[in-house]
C-alpha positions in Angstrom: -19.1 -20.3 -1.8 -22.1 -18.8 -3.5 -22.1 -17.0 -6.8 -23.0 -13.7 -5.0 -20.1 -14.1 -2.6 -17.6 -14.9 -5.4 -18.9 -12.0 -7.5 -18.4 -9.6 -4.5 -14.9 -10.9 -3.8 -14.0 -10.5 -7.5 -15.3 -6.9 -7.4 -13.1 -6.1 -4.4 -10.1 -7.6 -6.2 -10.8 -5.6 -9.4 -10.8 -2.3 -7.3 -7.2 -2.9 -6.2 -8.0 -3.4 -2.5 -6.0 -6.7 -2.4 -2.3 -7.3 -2.5 -0.9 -10.8 -3.0 2.9 -11.2 -3.1 4.9 -12.7 -6.0 4.8 -16.1 -4.5 1.0 -16.3 -4.7 -0.3 -13.8 -7.2 -0.2 -15.8 -10.5 -1.4 -19.1 -9.0 -4.2 -17.4 -7.1 -5.3 -15.5 -10.2 -5.6 -18.7 -12.2 -7.5 -20.5 -9.5 -9.9 -17.6 -8.9 -10.6 -17.2 -12.6 -11.2 -21.0 -12.8 -13.8 -20.7 -10.0 -15.5 -17.9 -12.0 -15.7 -20.1 -15.1 -16.8 -23.1 -13.1 -19.7 -21.2 -11.7 -20.5 -19.6 -15.0 -20.2 -16.0 -13.8 -20.0 -13.6 -16.7 -17.8 -10.6 -16.3 -16.8 -7.6 -18.4 -13.2 -7.6 -17.1 -10.9 -10.4 -16.2 -8.5 -10.2 -13.2 -4.9 -9.2 -14.1 -1.8 -9.6 -12.0 -1.9 -5.8 -11.4 -5.4 -6.1 -9.9 -3.9 -8.4 -7.2 -1.0 -6.0 -6.4 -3.0 -3.1 -4.9 -0.9 -0.1 -3.9 -3.2 0.7 -0.9 -4.6 -2.7 0.0 -7.0 -3.6 2.8 -6.2 -7.2 2.6 -2.8 -8.8 2.0 -1.7 -12.4 1.5 1.9 -13.5 1.3 4.1 -16.5 1.6 7.7 -16.8 3.0 8.4 -19.3 0.2 7.3 -19.9 -3.4 4.2 -22.0 -3.7 4.0 -24.3 -6.7 0.3 -24.4 -7.5 0.8 -26.9 -10.3 3.0 -29.4 -8.6 1.7 -29.3 -5.0 2.6 -32.9 -4.5 6.2 -32.6 -5.6 8.8 -34.1 -3.2 10.5 -30.7 -2.6 7.2 -29.1 -1.6 6.1 -32.0 0.6 9.3 -31.9 2.6 9.0 -28.2 3.3 5.4 -28.6 4.2 5.5 -31.7 6.4 6.1 -29.7 9.6 2.7 -29.0 11.0 4.0 -25.9 12.7 5.5 -24.3 9.6 2.9 -21.9 8.2 4.5 -19.7 5.6 1.3 -18.2 4.2 -0.4 -15.4 6.0 -3.6 -13.5 5.4 -3.9 -10.0 6.9 -6.8 -7.6 7.0 -6.9 -3.9 7.6 -10.0 -2.9 9.4 -11.2 0.7 9.4 -13.1 2.4 12.3 -14.1 6.1 12.5 -12.7 8.0 15.5 -14.0 11.6 15.6 -14.6 11.5 11.8 -11.1 10.3 11.1 -10.4 6.8 9.9 -8.2 4.6 12.1 -6.6 1.6 10.4 -5.7 -1.6 12.2 -4.1 -4.6 10.7 -4.9 -8.1 12.0 -4.0 -11.6 11.0 -7.0 -13.5 9.6 -5.0 -16.8 9.3 -1.8 -18.6 8.7 -1.6 -21.6 6.5 0.8 -24.4 5.5 1.8 -24.4 1.9 -0.2 -27.7 1.4 -3.3 -25.6 2.4 -3.0 -23.0 -0.2 -6.5 -23.6 -1.5 -7.9 -23.2 2.0 -6.0 -19.9 2.2 -7.4 -18.7 -1.1 -10.9 -19.7 0.0 -10.4 -17.8 3.3 -9.3 -14.7 1.2 -12.5 -15.0 -0.9 -14.7 -15.4 2.2 -13.1 -12.4 3.8 -13.6 -10.3 0.7 -17.2 -11.3 0.4 -18.0 -10.6 4.1 -20.5 -7.7 4.3 -19.2 -6.9 7.8 -15.8 -6.1 6.2 -16.6 -4.8 2.7 -19.8 -3.2 1.5 -21.0 -1.4 -1.6 -21.6 2.4 -1.4 -25.2 3.1 -2.4 -24.1 6.3 -4.2 -21.1 5.3 -6.3 -21.6 1.5 -6.2 -17.9 0.9 -5.4 -17.1 -1.6 -2.8 -15.4 0.0 0.2 -14.1 -1.2 3.6 -17.2 -1.1 5.9 -15.6 1.5 8.2 -15.7 4.0 5.4 -19.5 3.9 5.0 -21.8 6.0 7.2 -25.1 4.7 8.6 -26.8 5.4 5.2 -24.2 3.2 3.5 -22.6 6.1 1.7 -18.7 6.2 1.5 -16.7 9.1 2.7 -15.9 10.3 -0.9 -19.5 10.5 -1.9 -20.6 12.0 1.5 -17.9 14.7 1.1 -19.1 15.4 -2.5 -22.7 15.7 -1.3 -21.6 18.2 1.3 -19.5 20.2 -1.2 -16.2 19.4 0.5 -13.3 19.4 -1.9 
């Protein structure tokens, strides 16, 4: 993952567009912050647990069971994860399309992962967040928005309405 991709993914998370459940939030936060440090990316604000618990998220990741990020090789975890068909971690994305100037939201599953593959799941989360086809920056307010909320000039609905004088 490039520095630019990681920076964009980080920006989306800081805007509260992501929700990770209690089984993943803390471990994912530590891992993502370690990636930022590893790549030497400077930032004004660090992620908090609240940043990964968005109230109106466009991407959600959850697990049916607790994931022990620090003892992934423990016997209890290995037994639960040995079944190739058991994939308790799911990554879901809400896409937005405009239908007669009204946004239509559709949830889709991006992937499911075994608990042994938690790092693959986090990397898929980061890749999804950094995908310009899914999230883009508004040229007016510089906030990262779901691509479906941007018009052809890459202006989000909020800024477009403000320019038109719509309250």
